[in-house]
N, C-alpha and C positions, 0 to 999 in steps of 0.2 A: 503495499500499501503505500502511496506517496500523495502528500499533501500540497495542496496549489496554495497560491499567491489570494486573499483576499479580496485585493483589488492592489493592482501594481503602482498604482497613483497615491498610493497614501503615502504618508512619512515613515520612513523608518525610527525606530526608538533605538536611542542608545542601548537602553537598561528597560528593554520591553516587558511587564510585568502584571499579576493582578487580574487575568483575563475574567469575565464575567458577563453573564448575561442578565438584563431584567425583562421578566417577562411583561410585566403590566406597562412599560414602554416603549417593550420591543426592540430595546436598542444593547448593542454589543458594547462593554465596554473595556478598555486596558489602560495602562500606566505606562509611562515612561520615568523611572525613578530621575534618573541622572537629568531629564531634559524638563523635570519638574512640569510636566503635564498629565492630564487625561484626557484620552482619546475614545472619540464613539461613531459608530456608523451603524446601520440597519444591519438585518441579518447578512444583506448581499456587498455588504462593503462601500455600499453607498452613504448621501446625506451626512457627509464628514463633519464632526465637530471637536475642538480641541478646547480644553479647558487649562489655564495657567497656574498651577499651585504655589503658597507662598512658601516653600520648601520642597525637597525630595520628598516623592510620595511612592511608599511600599505597595501599599493595595488599597482598594476603597470598596465598598457594599451599599447597594442603594436600601435606604428606606422606604418605611411607609410614606413619606409625606414628600417624595420627590428631589430629596438631598439625599446625601450619604455618608457614613461614618467610615473615615480613611485612616490609615497609621501614617502619619506625616515625622518627616523626622526626627521630632521629638516627644510623640505622644499621640494618644487617639485622638481624633477632631471629628465635630459635624462641618460638615461642608454641604453650603448652597453653590451650585453650578452656574456659573456665569461667566461673561469675558474673563473677569477678574475673580476666582473664587473667592468667595467670603468662608474663613476658617472660626470656628467659634473652638476652644479648649474644652474637652472633656476632662480628660487625667494627664499625666503626665510620669511614668515610668522614673522611679530613681533607677540612676544609671551606674551602671560598674564604671564604665572607660567615656569619656565625652564624646570619643571618636565612633560611638553605636550609632545606628539609624534603623528606622522600622523598613524590614523586609514584605515576604508575604504574610498573608492572611484570608481568613475567611469567615464565614457564619455558620452554626451548627443548625440545626433545623428548626430551634426553639428563637433563633434571633440572637442567640449568644454570637461577641465578635472576638474570633481568637488569631493572637498574631504575636509577632515576634520580631527581637529584635537581630542586630549582628554589627559586628566592628566592619567599617566601612573602608578603611585604611589598611588593616592588617586583617587578612582573612585568619590568618593561622592563632588570632588570640580569640578565646572563648568567652569574652565578655558578654555575648548576649544574652538575651531571655527569652521565654514564650510565655504569654500571656494571655490571660480570657477576662473580659470585659462584660457585666450582666448589670440586671438593673439594682444590684448591691454593689457594684465598684471594682475597682480591678482586683485581678488575683494572680499572683505569679504562680505557673505551674513548675518551671524548669529554670535554673541558673546553669552558669558554665556553656552555653549555647557559641558554637561557631556561627553557622549561617541559619539561621529559621527559616524554614523554606516550608514547603506544600503540604497542604491538610485535606481531609477528606475524612468521612463518617461510614459505617458499613449500613448495610441496608435497615436495619433491627435496629439499628443507634446504638448498640450494647459496643461497638469497636470504634475509638480515634486515629487515624492515620497522621503520622506526621515525620515530615523529612527534615534532618539536619543535615546541610549536604557537607559542611566540613567533614563530618563521622560517616559521609557515604553511609548512611544508614536509615531506611524507613522503619520508623518504630510504630507500633500499637501498641493502644492503652484499653485497657476495659474503661466504658465510657457509660455514667448514668446520664440520661436525657434529662431528667425530671430536675437533676442539681447541676449538671453541668462539670460532674465532679470527674474526673480522668484520674485513674490508677494503675500502678503495674504496669509500668512502660516496660517491653522488651524488644527485640529486636525482630522484624518483620522478614524484611530481605536487606543483606548487607550488600551492597556493590561495590567490588574491586576492583574493576578499571572501568566505572561510568563513575558520574557525577549527578546524583538526583538532585532536581530542582522543584518547579510547581508539579501539582498532582492534581486529578479530579477522579470520581467513581459515577461509573453508569448505572443505568436501569439493574444490571444484572451483579453489580458488585463487583464489577473487575476494575483494577485500579489502572489509570492514565499517567506513567511518570512521564516530565521532560526532561531530557537528559543535555544536560550544561558539556559543552564540547564534543556534544555525540550525535548532531546529525539527527534527532530522531526523537520521536515518544513511544516509549516501552510500556506492553499493553500486559498486566498481570491479575492472575486471577485471586481473590479472595485468600490464598493459603499461599500464597506468594511464588506461584509459578508462570514463567514466562510464558506469554500463550502468543505474542506477536509484537510487530514492532512500526510503526507510521515511519517513512520516510520522511526527513524535513531540510528544503534544500537552504539551510543554513544553519551553523557549526552551533551556535552557542541556543538553544531550546529551554525556554524560562518557565513557561506557564501554559495551561489547555483549562477548558472548561467547554461544556455543551452549552450551546443554544441554538437560535430559531424558533420558529414556533412549534414546529414537531420534537425538538432538542434531540434531534441528529445530525448536528451540525458540529464537529468539533473545531473550537477554533483556536490555532497556537500561536505564542507570542514568542519575539525573538531577541538578540543583542548585536551589536555590535562593540558593544564597550572593550578595550582593551585589545582589538583585532590589530594589528598592524595594515601599513598601507597593502603592503603586497599580500595579507590574508585575504584582507577587504575587496582586493581584486578578485580573487580567487573565489570571493565567497558573494556577489554583489546582492542577494538578497538579504544580507547579514541586517539582523534589525526590523526586516519585515513581519507583517501578521498573515499566518496562514490558517486556512481554512480543510476541510475534508469529512465527507460525508458517510457517516456510518449508520449501518443496519440497524444497530440496539439504541436505543436513544439515551442518553443521560438524565438528570433528577433536576428538578426545577431549581434555583435559589431560594434560599428564604431571606428575606431583607431583615435588616438590624435593626433589633427593637433594643434600643439602648437609649 
């Protein structure tokens, strides 16, 4: 299988991330962390809109009022999308290191917002953390994180999946959907020669994992067995999410950050957004309720 460009005329992202589909507005969103932008199109990659954020943005999740909750450089914020985004702080975590920033994040199926941080100056420093934001406030799930990344939940909501790219591991927790409590973390997939990044889960419970430096999205069974792979014509594949009205289109973000001029010539679509039609649909996004 091979993904195709969503729209070749769309701008490339220096560090694309946070792909998500808003079923109410029928819009696709993704962010450019380094470019400090939220990008949006319709399902076909047309009607392009861009929103400038006040700092680096790791992820965003639409809320029920037409705005969104986002992880910006230094904390969780409520955003109102306009030409110049209006940002209202919700909470700022106590950082272990001043060089931390938010990276990937996502809502569970009750609208709690999960997201984590990383050291964006030295990726080998485990100064990041993994957080849950809910109506009771901010909760620290993990400290000592290298690169907090992809998230997902099993179909029965009894498991939460979580990637720390720096550890090269997709972890699984026991999950209580009633309280948001995650416990008993253990490795599900350990990537020996690949760097897992963002991820999503389809309606059969399969895990789709973007591979940074891998030119692909790998597909795994819920037990962690490799099933298939989707080729992406960009080396640094960062995130994926299902969208479109039937939730059968997988959208994929990529990045060109860190690529030399020579490597960018060899990968002219680096940083572009891709899509591929799948036989099995994904799952609808839950809006943020915090």
